[in-house]
MARFITI-823934 format. One record per residue (C-alpha): residue in one letter; x, y, z. Coordinates in steps of 0.02 Angstrom, whole numbers, plus 50000, padded with zeros to 5 digits. Layout:
N
A_X_Y_Z $
...
END
This chain:
306
M_55254_50354_44410 $
I_55219_50518_44500 $
T_55062_50606_44573 $
A_55038_50762_44673 $
T_54891_50860_44719 $
G_54888_51020_44810 $
V_55075_51020_44853 $
R_55106_51171_44973 $
K_55266_51210_45055 $
A_55301_51370_45161 $
Y_55467_51438_45267 $
G_55395_51554_45369 $
D_55300_51697_45277 $
L_55369_51644_45120 $
T_55254_51536_45002 $
V_55380_51428_44902 $
L_55248_51293_44833 $
D_55054_51362_44830 $
G_54948_51210_44783 $
I_55032_51128_44642 $
D_54959_50986_44553 $
L_55087_50858_44457 $
H_55058_50701_44346 $
V_55214_50615_44281 $
P_55168_50447_44171 $
A_55290_50301_44191 $
G_55428_50298_44042 $
S_55422_50472_44011 $
I_55516_50643_44015 $
F_55429_50767_44129 $
A_55493_50951_44113 $
L_55493_51089_44234 $
L_55527_51265_44195 $
G_55533_51420_44289 $
P_55656_51561_44350 $
N_55786_51538_44482 $
G_55675_51546_44652 $
A_55542_51474_44565 $
G_55505_51313_44686 $
K_55604_51188_44546 $
T_55711_51108_44669 $
T_55599_51118_44821 $
T_55491_51033_44707 $
V_55612_50905_44674 $
Q_55668_50881_44866 $
I_55496_50854_44915 $
L_55447_50723_44784 $
S_55625_50636_44821 $
T_55603_50646_45010 $
L_55716_50752_45077 $
I_55591_50879_45145 $
G_55431_50851_45177 $
A_55285_50962_45114 $
D_55168_51051_45226 $
A_55007_51013_45132 $
G_54949_50895_44986 $
E_54930_50713_44924 $
I_55095_50631_44843 $
R_55117_50464_44771 $
V_55295_50417_44691 $
A_55313_50251_44624 $
G_55158_50193_44707 $
H_55218_50249_44890 $
D_55183_50422_45009 $
P_55360_50500_45023 $
A_55302_50554_45202 $
T_55237_50382_45258 $
E_55349_50282_45151 $
P_55499_50358_45112 $
D_55617_50204_45117 $
A_55515_50130_44981 $
V_55507_50285_44868 $
R_55690_50304_44896 $
A_55722_50123_44818 $
A_55649_50171_44668 $
I_55713_50312_44639 $
G_55892_50397_44590 $
V_55934_50586_44608 $
T_56054_50687_44526 $
G_56053_50849_44616 $
Q_56125_51045_44537 $
F_56282_51022_44597 $
A_56379_50852_44575 $
A_56397_50746_44730 $
V_56565_50664_44654 $
D_56712_50643_44778 $
G_56847_50710_44677 $
L_56983_50626_44780 $
L_56922_50470_44719 $
T_56914_50392_44561 $
G_56777_50346_44453 $
R_56755_50176_44502 $
E_56796_50220_44679 $
N_56645_50343_44662 $
L_56516_50199_44596 $
V_56584_50065_44709 $
L_56554_50172_44846 $
M_56374_50223_44783 $
A_56359_50013_44763 $
D_56411_49978_44938 $
L_56277_50110_45006 $
H_56144_50015_44912 $
H_56227_49843_44974 $
L_56245_49777_44809 $
G_56371_49648_44866 $
R_56568_49666_44828 $
A_56552_49552_44664 $
R_56371_49649_44597 $
G_56448_49813_44639 $
R_56580_49805_44563 $
R_56489_49735_44394 $
R_56365_49878_44420 $
A_56513_50001_44423 $
D_56587_49930_44269 $
E_56412_49928_44172 $
L_56387_50119_44203 $
L_56557_50162_44174 $
E_56546_50108_43983 $
Q_56367_50159_43975 $
F_56432_50333_44015 $
D_56592_50320_43908 $
L_56704_50339_44061 $
T_56781_50173_44053 $
E_56972_50245_43988 $
A_56946_50385_44127 $
A_56888_50265_44256 $
A_57039_50235_44358 $
K_57097_50426_44356 $
Q_57033_50530_44497 $
A_56857_50626_44466 $
S_56939_50792_44523 $
T_57032_50775_44343 $
Y_56872_50758_44252 $
S_56812_50898_44136 $
G_56638_50967_44193 $
G_56535_50861_44064 $
M_56631_50704_44136 $
R_56602_50754_44313 $
R_56420_50762_44262 $
R_56413_50594_44177 $
L_56490_50527_44313 $
D_56366_50608_44444 $
I_56222_50540_44337 $
A_56302_50372_44336 $
M_56314_50366_44530 $
G_56120_50399_44524 $
L_56093_50250_44424 $
V_56185_50110_44526 $
G_56027_50039_44625 $
T_55939_50037_44452 $
P_55794_50160_44488 $
R_55628_50157_44403 $
L_55624_50360_44412 $
V_55753_50482_44397 $
F_55757_50657_44463 $
L_55890_50764_44365 $
D_55893_50938_44427 $
E_55970_51074_44292 $
P_56102_50930_44250 $
T_56166_51022_44106 $
A_56188_51195_44203 $
G_56358_51247_44167 $
L_56410_51135_44013 $
D_56476_51183_43845 $
P_56356_51155_43706 $
R_56454_50978_43665 $
S_56431_50909_43833 $
R_56244_50958_43829 $
Q_56219_50885_43679 $
M_56294_50702_43738 $
M_56203_50722_43915 $
W_56038_50724_43806 $
G_56071_50564_43708 $
T_56120_50503_43902 $
V_55936_50552_43962 $
R_55853_50490_43784 $
R_55944_50309_43814 $
L_55890_50309_43998 $
V_55705_50334_43928 $
A_55714_50210_43792 $
D_55776_50066_43930 $
G_55621_50121_44012 $
V_55667_50237_44149 $
T_55550_50384_44178 $
I_55636_50558_44183 $
F_55581_50711_44315 $
L_55686_50847_44230 $
T_55703_51034_44307 $
T_55790_51143_44177 $
Q_55801_51345_44135 $
Y_55862_51298_43962 $
L_55699_51298_43849 $
E_55769_51209_43710 $
E_55824_51073_43838 $
A_55645_51048_43873 $
D_55583_51074_43696 $
Q_55698_50953_43630 $
L_55673_50801_43786 $
A_55497_50823_43864 $
D_55354_50731_43825 $
R_55258_50863_43931 $
V_55319_51022_44023 $
A_55275_51127_44169 $
V_55294_51307_44186 $
L_55315_51338_44365 $
H_55313_51521_44425 $
G_55292_51622_44594 $
G_55262_51429_44676 $
R_55112_51420_44549 $
L_55101_51301_44396 $
V_55054_51429_44268 $
A_55033_51314_44108 $
E_55059_51119_44079 $
G_55057_51030_43918 $
R_55156_50947_43771 $
P_55276_51059_43704 $
D_55179_51092_43546 $
E_55023_51126_43653 $
L_55122_51265_43746 $
K_55176_51361_43585 $
R_55004_51373_43539 $
L_54957_51454_43678 $
V_55045_51635_43627 $
P_55018_51741_43478 $
G_55181_51793_43374 $
G_55226_51685_43212 $
H_55262_51796_43078 $
V_55349_51796_42901 $
T_55492_51912_42878 $
L_55523_51951_42694 $
R_55661_52044_42623 $
F_55692_52128_42448 $
A_55810_52184_42333 $
D_55754_52355_42318 $
G_55620_52490_42384 $
P_55487_52479_42237 $
A_55488_52281_42268 $
L_55449_52324_42442 $
R_55305_52445_42417 $
A_55217_52337_42304 $
A_55238_52183_42409 $
A_55157_52309_42573 $
V_55010_52338_42466 $
A_54985_52181_42394 $
L_54987_52097_42579 $
G_54918_52246_42661 $
A_55083_52253_42784 $
T_55108_52388_42923 $
D_55260_52331_42988 $
V_55370_52381_42849 $
D_55567_52410_42877 $
S_55615_52538_42717 $
A_55802_52539_42803 $
Q_55814_52344_42801 $
L_55704_52336_42623 $
S_55595_52214_42747 $
L_55434_52185_42801 $
Q_55323_52058_42939 $
V_55175_51970_42898 $
P_55080_51870_43039 $
G_55082_51698_42995 $
D_55096_51532_43040 $
G_55209_51476_42918 $
S_55102_51345_42849 $
V_55130_51285_42680 $
R_54955_51339_42642 $
S_54987_51504_42699 $
L_55144_51523_42623 $
R_55077_51477_42448 $
A_54955_51613_42463 $
M_55079_51740_42498 $
L_55195_51703_42369 $
A_55047_51696_42246 $
A_55003_51883_42296 $
L_55168_51936_42283 $
D_55198_51862_42119 $
G_55042_51948_42057 $
A_55099_52108_42136 $
G_55268_52078_42028 $
A_55360_52099_42178 $
E_55523_51966_42186 $
V_55548_51925_42371 $
E_55751_51908_42402 $
T_55751_51799_42569 $
L_55602_51756_42670 $
T_55609_51677_42832 $
V_55471_51622_42971 $
H_55479_51608_43137 $
T_55342_51516_43251 $
P_55321_51528_43440 $
D_55449_51434_43549 $
L_55452_51377_43717 $
D_55570_51545_43739 $
D_55417_51668_43699 $
V_55289_51535_43798 $
F_55402_51558_43963 $
L_55416_51749_43934 $
A_55231_51768_43897 $
L_55172_51668_44050 $
T_55289_51725_44184 $
A_55258_51905_44130 $
K_55052_51884_44159 $
E_55108_51803_44329 $
P_55192_51897_44455 $
A_55319_51804_44565 $
R_55285_51828_44769 $
END
């Protein structure tokens, strides 16, 4: 659905994108991660024809955004960081307005508005001014407005920014349903958990460059840091365990120790067998494996922003 090679964008002496490559298969969720100023929004603006790139080859839904912008716009929907909802209009009126802009015709446009109101659980609030909606409702309406034209590709630029946990969970469900219906999602986010929950592939953008890309589980294997934390009831058990496991990371005050490990069943069985042989009874055991937060921090620490 998206292919991009060597995409560059600069504003004067400031290089925002420094030759990035992207490949997004149809029917997938692609997440672009990065801190503020990394170039995420600029990437979305280029791919959605809002601004032009300085260099690079790009195809979106099979079309070049620079030479075939109308064809690209016909295939996509865009939801920006800030809701484009008109607060003075009702939810239905916002959707009907978008239908008119898409030249759907009066009857078809109103049918489409009603379909989206039902799909996004906004039917009861359809006749209310959007200014009275909660943050989560406004965000759902904003995404629904981007779907009026039945796009094949939807850009969601930080769609859950500022939402409470319940609204964020509802938004994740909406994204999953869109993909189940065959829509491709290009998602930008600062929430690592969001990318981990939703994305088929994740790319990390930092300082205008892609510093890593892959499936979430592939990226997690890029960084060390997996360990098992063991807590004991008393000092003798802690000391016996430290000797049996050769542990050096021992916290006598907390009666705990950490042992490097991937958390696999095999390694845990071997560890517990060694503890049993040493007569060290474990009170609690916690497994920590690297997550996308660890990946993000490790990668952005290695690559200084410019």
